[in-house]
N, C-alpha and C positions, 0 to 999 in steps of 0.2 A: 269728549272728541276721540280719543284713541278707540273706544267700545263703538263708536258711530262707524268709524273709517274700518274697524275689523269684519262689522257687519256687511258694509259696501263690498269689499274685496271676496269675502268668503261668496257672497251672492253671484259675482261676477264668475265664479269659478263652478257654479252650479250646473251649467248645462251639461257639461261632459258627464257629471254623475248623473244627471237625470236620463241621459240615454239607456244606460244598462238598467237603470230603477226602473224604466217605463217597462220593461219585460218582464216582471214579477207578475204573480199570480197570488195575491192575497186570499186568505179563507175568506169565504162568503157566508151570508145570514143563513143560519139554519146547520151550520156545520158544528162538531162538537169541539170544545178545546183541546188541543194537543198537549202530552205531558212533557216535560223539559228539563234538565239539569238548572236549577237556579239556586243561587245564594243570597241570603241576606244582607245587609250592610255589616254584619255581626260575623258573617262567614258560616251561617247556620244552613243546610239544606232545606229547601222550600218547595213543596208540591203544589204546583198551579194548579192542577186539575181537581184536586182535593178541595182547595180554596174555591174553586168556582162551584162545586157542589154544596158547599156550605152555605153561600149566599151568592148572589147577582155581585159580578165586579166588573169595573172599568179598567181594562187592561191599556197601559200607555207605553208604547214604544218610542224612545227617544235615543239620539246618537251618542250623548254622554255629556258629562260636567262641563266638557271645553266647548261645548256649543251654545253661542249666548241665545238662539233663538230657542233652544230646548229648554234654557233655565228660565227665558221668560214664559214658556208653556208652562213648565212646571209651577210657577210662582201664581199663574191663573188658576190652575186646578187646585191649588193649596185655598184660595180664594172661595170655590166651589164646595170643598171638600164636606164643611158642614151639612150643605143642602144634601150632597149625595149621601151622607151617612143617613139621614133622616128618612131618605126613599130606600133605604136599603142595601145600599151600594158600597161597595170598598175599592177605593182607588189602590192599583198596583201599576208601578212605575217600573220598566224595563231596560235596561242599557247594557253596552257591551263592557262598562267601566268595573273594574275591579272593586271588591266589597270595600276597602278603604277609600275609595274614591267616591262610592255611595254616600259613606259616613260625612265625607266632607260636604258633598251637595247638599244633604239633610240640614247639615247644621248652617250651612251659609243660605240656605232658602228658607229656612225655619218650616220644613215641611213635615206634616204629621202623618202623611201616610206612609205605604209600603214601598220601599226601592228594593230593587232586586237585581241581582249581577247574572248575565247572561255571556260571560267573557266568551266561551265556545261558539256563540250565535247558535246554538242548538234550538231555543226558543224562536228566533227569529226567522230560522230556516223554516220550522215546522209550521209558522204562521204565512210562510211564502212571501216574507218581505226583507228578506237578505240579499244584499248585493256588494259586489266586489269595488272597493274604490279605484278609482282608474289611477295611472302614473301622473298626470296633471293635476288631478284634485290633491294628491299626495304631497306634492311638490309645493303646492299653494299653501296646504294645512301645515307643511314644515316650515315655510316662510314665516309664519306667525307663532313658531313654537309649539304648535300642536302636533304631539306625537300619539296618534290612535294606537300605535303598538305599547306604547307605555301606558296608556290609559286602561287597556284590556290586558295587559301581559300576554298579548298573543300577535302572530306574523301574519293571520290570515287576510288583512285588511279588509274586513267585512263591516258593515253598517247597517243597522234597519233604516228603512224607508219610515220616518214618523208616521205612526199609525194608531188607531183608536178602535179597540175592539170592546163592546159592551155584550153581555151574557144576560140570558133570562133565569128564571128559578128553575129551568131544566139543566143549566150548565152548558146549552148550546150559545152561539152568537146570536144576538138579535139585532146588532148594529155594528157596523165596520166602515171606516174610514181610513184611507192611505192614501197621500198626495206624493209622488216622486220629487216636487218641487218642495225641498225642505224648510223654504222660508213659509209657506202657508200651513198653519196648522189649525187645527178644529177650535172654533169660538167656544169660549165656556156657556155661552148662551145656546148654541146648537146642541152640544152635548147633553146640558140640562133637558132639552126639548125631547131628545133621544130617550132619556133615562124616564120621562112621564108619559111619553107617547102610549097610547093604548095598544094592545095587540091587533095588528091587522093581517088580513088574508095573505099568506104567502105568494107571491108573485114571481115569476120571472119572465124576462122579455114577453111582459103582458098576459101571461098565461097563469091562471089559478091553481095553484097546487094544493089547496087547502083540504082535498080529499084524495091527494095521490095516495097510491099503492105501493108505489118503489119509494125508497128514502130519498128525503127532498136532498139531504146534504151530499148525495152523491150524482145529482143531477147537475151538469156542468154548461157554462156557455161554450158553444165549440168557436167563437170568434164573432161571426157573421150575426146580425139582428134577425128577427123572424122576417122570413122570406128574402134574406140576404143574399140567400142561395135559391133562386127563382125557379119553381116547378115549371114544367111543361104543360099548358092546360090546354092548347088547341094546336096537338101534333099534325105535322104534316109528313108524308111518307111519299116516296120516290120508288122507281124501279131499279132492282140491283145494278143494271148495267149504265144507270146515270152515277151511282157512286164513285167520286174518283178520290177519295181521303182517308181510306183504310187499306192497312196493310193486311197480309194473308194471315198473320198469327192474332190480331186484334181480336178481342173477344165481343160477342154480343149476346145478349139475352133474346131469346127466341119464343114467342107465345102464340099458339095455335089455338084457334076457337073454331069449331065447324070447320070448313074448307077452307080459313084464310089464315095465313101465317104471316107475323110481322117480326123483324130484328130491330132493337134498340141496342145501338152500339154503347160499347161502356165509354169510349170516346166523348160523347155526347152525355149519357147519364153522369158522369163524373162532376159535370159542373152545374147540373139540374137535381140529381138525386132522386126525382120522382116526376112520373110522366102520368097524367090523368087521361085515359084513353079508351075507348070502347069497340071492341072488335065483335062483329055480328050480333050487335045487341046486348053484349056481355061489357058491362062498366068494369073497368081494372085499373089497379094503380101499380105500375113498375117501378120500384123503388130499389135504390143503390147507396149504400153507405161505403166510402172508399177507405174509412178508417179500419172497419172490420173485413171489407171485401165483399160484403154479402149484396147479391141481388135477388131480390124475391118479388115475386107477383101475387097481389091480393085483389080478392072480389070488392069492390067498392060500394056495391049495394048490402047495406047493413038494415035488418028489418025491412021496413017498407020505402026507405028512401036510400038515394044514391049519394054518397060523400064526395067531396074534392078536397084533395089532400095538399097540403102546403109543408115547408120546411121549417121547423120552429126555431131554428138557429142554437136548440138545445141537445147535449148529449146525455145518453145514461149508460154507463159501462163501455164508452167509448162509441156507441152505436146512435144513429140518429133518432132523433125523436121527431115524429110527425105530428101535424094538427088537421083536422078536418073544418073547413070554413064553415059550416053548418051551425057546429056545437063549440066549436074552439077547445075540443076535448085533445089532449096529447096522446099520441099513440106509440107505441115502441116497436120498431120493427120486427127485432128479434124474439122480443116478449110476445108478439102477433097478437096484442091487445091494447084497449086504452087505457092508460096508467093515471089519468087524473082528468077530470072535467067531467059534464054531464053524462058522458057514455064510458064513465070509467067502468072498468072490467069487462066491457064487452070485446068480443073475440074476433079476429080477422077470420077470414077462411083463406087459407093459404092455399095457390093454384099451382099446378104444374108447369113448368117452363124449362128450357133448356138453355144451357148457356156454353158455347161453343165457339171455335175460331172462325172467322171471317170466311176464309176459304172454303171451309167444311160447311157452312150454312148456305153458303152460294150453290154449292154441287146439290145440297140436298133438298132446297126449296128456291129454285130457280125461277119461279113465277110469285114468289113471296114478295113483300113490299118493306122497306127500309126507311127508318126515323130519317127524315131530311135534318140538314144543319141550318135550314131556316126556321130558327126556332122564335126569332122575336127578338133575340138578346145577343149582343155582339161578343162572340167568345171564339177562340182559338181552337177548334175542335180536332186540328190537325197535330197539334201538340202533345205533350204526354203529361197530365196533371199527376202531382203526388210521386212523381219519380225518386224523390229522394227516401220517402216514408216507404215507399216499396222496398227499396235495398236494404234499408235499416232493419236491425234484429228488434228494434224498442217501439214500443206503443207509443202514441203521442200523448195520450193521457192515462193517469193511473186507472189499473182494472184489478178488481180482487181475482187473487190467483187461489183456485182450488184444488188444480190437478198439474201436474208437472213431467208428466208422462213426455210429452213433446215440447219443442221450442215453441216460445210465445208466438212466432207468427209462421209457424209451420202450415201448410194448407190441410184442410180435412173437407170431406164432404159430411155435411150435418142433413139429418132426416129425423122424423118423429114416426115412428112405429106403435098404434095405438098407445098415444100418449106418452110413450117412453123414449128417451133421447138415444142417437146412437150417432158416432163419429168413425169415419174411415179415413186415414191419412192418403192424401193423394200419391204420395211415394209407394205406398203398398199396394194401391190398386194399379198403379202404373206398371208393376211386375204382375200383379195376378190376374189383371182384367176384370175378372168377374168373380165375386164373392155371394154364396148363396147359403141361406139356412132354410129352418122349416117355413118362415113367413115371409120373407123377402128375398129379390136376388137384385145386386146392384153390379152395373158392368160399365167400366171407363174405358175410352179408347184416348191414351195419351196423343196421339197425332190430331185427331180432330178436337181434343178436349172435352168432347162430350161425356157426361156420365148420364144414366139413366137407372131408375129404381122402379121395381115394379111389386105389386103383391102377387105370389106365387098362386095364392089359391084364386084370384079373380082376374089376374092378368092387368088389374088397374095399375096406371101410372101414378107413382108418389112423387110430391114436392122433394127436391132435395136442393140445397144450397152449398156452393163453395166458401168458405169461410177460413177465416184465421183462426187457430186453435184457442189463441187468449180469448177471442170474443165468444166462441160456443161453449166453452168451459164456464166462462163466467155466467152465461145465463141457464146452463144446463149441467151444475156441477156434478150429477150423479149419471151423466151420460157414459153409455157403454161405450168403450173405444175397441173397435175390432180392427185388428192388425194383419 
C-alpha cells in the first residue's frame, strides 16, 4: 500500500518536471555514441564508446534506485536479458547513482547486466536527455525521504529523462526512445522488436537519406515538419508605390532578368524561405535561410525539366535543406547541390542577385515590381522575426568550427572564383569600399548595403552572398579570408 501511494504521489508531481524535460533534444538515429566518464558498481572506469564498438548495446538511462518506476523497468529488462544476449546485444543501464548504490540495486533486483554510474551527468548531457529538477519536484521527493543529492553525491539537481538507445554493429544509434513522462517506459516486447528489426532505409521527415552524400548524423530537424514553412509558389507582385509595410533600412533581394527587376523583401522571405518564380521566361528559386543569413537565387531548370522547391524542415550545418517536388531529392542551399535522393550530386546554377536596402532599391529601380504580402498565408510581415537570434552571438544549432579568425556571427560576403571560395568581412569592406586583385573586383556601399562583384577580365557580374562567418567556414573551410 505504501509503495502504491508513493507511485501515485510521485506521479502527481510529474507535470512540472515534464515541462523542462520537453525542451530536451535526445540523440537521433544515425548519430554515434558519445564518450563519457562512467564508473561500474565496483568504482572502475568504463569506456562506453569502446563497449559499443565491441558489440551492439542497449543503453538504458534511468533516474536512480530510489525510483519505483525505474526499478520495475530494470526488472523487466532482466527478464529479456537472455533473449537480447542471444541476439548479440549487451544491456548497459546508466543512472546518476553512486557506485555503492548501483551495487545495492543490482543485488536487490537480481540484475545480471551492467550498471554504470554517471554522477556528474556527463553521459546524460552528451545524449541530450539531462534536465534540472525544479524546486516543487525537489520538495515532493524530499517529503518521501528521497534525496537525489545523497544518491549521486552531487548538488547539480540533474536527472536523465528515462531513455533507451540501441546501437548497430557500426556503433551508431539505430533505435532511440525517450519520454519526458517518466511513468511511461518502453515495453520489453517493443525493445525486442527493435532488436530483431531488419535494417530499413534511413528517412527523416519522409525523405530517403540512404544515398546521402553528407553525414546523416549531422542532418537535424529544424522543428517544423516538411512544408511547415510554406514556400510561395504563386507569387504576386505590386508596384513600389503600393508598398506600405517596409522601412527604409529593410533589406530586399533584387533579381533582374532582361529588362525586368523584382524585389523580394526579407520581411516576407523569413516566413517562407523559398519563392518559386519565373521572370522573363527564366524559372528561378529565391531562397533564404534566416539561421545562416543567406539569400541566394538559383536556376530552377535542371537538365530538361523545371523543378519546384519546398522547405524540407531539415537542416545541415544550420543551413536550410530544400527539396524538389518532382523527385523529392534534398538540396543544400549553401552546398548548392542535391545531397540525397534521385538527383544526388546534381549542381545548382547560382544566379547573380543584389541584396540592398529598400530605400536604395526604390531609387535604383523605380519601375520594378515588389513581392506582395498577399501570399495566401496569414503572417505578420510587418513584424521582425528572429530578432533575438540576430542579436545573440550564438548559433541556434551546433556547427563545425574549422576557422576562428572571426566571431561566429560576423557578417562576410562569400563568393566562388573558379571554384575557390573567398570571404570578405563586411566591416573591412565598409572602410575600404572596393577591393581588387588580378581576377575580380568587389565593391560595397554601406549606405545602400549593396555589394557587387565582377570578373575584371569580362566585366561579368558574379553571384555573392551575405552570410554569417560560422556558416561560410562550415561549408568552405579552405576559404580565402580577405580583410
